[in-house]
N, C-alpha and C positions, 0 to 999 in steps of 0.2 A: 858766869862763864865756867867756873870750876865745877859747878854742879852738872852742867851739860857735858863737860869732858868726862867727868866721873861716870855719869849715866851712860855715855857713849862707850866708854871702856868696859863697863859691866855688860852692856848689850853685846859688844863684840866678843867678849869672853864667853858669854852664854851661847852665842852662835857657834863658836869654835868647839865648845864642849858638847853641845847637843848632837852634832853629827857623829862624833866618836861614840856616844852612848847609844845612838840609834843602831850602830853596828852590833853592839853587845845585845841590845834589845832584840834585834833580829835573830841572833843566835839563840837567845833564850826562848824566843817565840817558836823557832824551828824545833827546839828540843821539846817544848811543851806540846807542839803539834804531834811530834813523834810519840810522845807518851799518850796523848789523847787517842791517836790512831790505835796504839797497842791496847789501850783500855777498851775502846770500841770493839776491837777484834775479840778480846776476851769476853766482853758482854755478849756478843753475837754467838760465840762458841757455847757459853753457858746457857743462853736461851735455846739454842739448838739441842743441847743435851737435855734440857728440861722438857722440851717438846717430845723428844724421843722417849724419855722416861714416862711421860704421860700417855703416850701411845702404847707403850708396853703394858702399863697398868690397865689401860682400857681393854686391851686384848686379853689380859689375864682375867679381868673381871668378867668379860664376855665368856671366856672358856669355863670359868668357875660356874657361872649361871647355867651354861649348857650342860656341864657335868652334873650339876645338882638336879636339873630336870630329868636327865637320863637316869640318874640313880632313883629318883622318885618313880619314874615309869617302871623301872625294873622291880622296884619294891611292890608296886601295884600289881604287876604281872605275876610276881611270886605269890601274892595273896590270892589272886584268882586261881592259879594252878593248885594251890594248897586246898582251896575250897572245892575245886573240881575233883581233886584226889580224894578228899573226905567223902564227897557224895558218891564217888565210884566205889568206895569201900563199903558203904552201907548197903 
């Protein structure tokens, strides 16, 4: 009988302690959710910044390629003009 009373007392004490801890656990969980939301927001912002940086780099590479083509064409035109001028002097 004493074992049953002791077991019942422990069970009762456990039931009384758990609801109090659940309140604290709820607060901790709410705080961790707030931190998780903040971390997710920061990750989204970093991802957005990374995408914008990649777009800028792509545009810069595109502009660089176009400028290089334009410079090559100007150089070829200059060579043609020089050859034409040399033939005109002869």
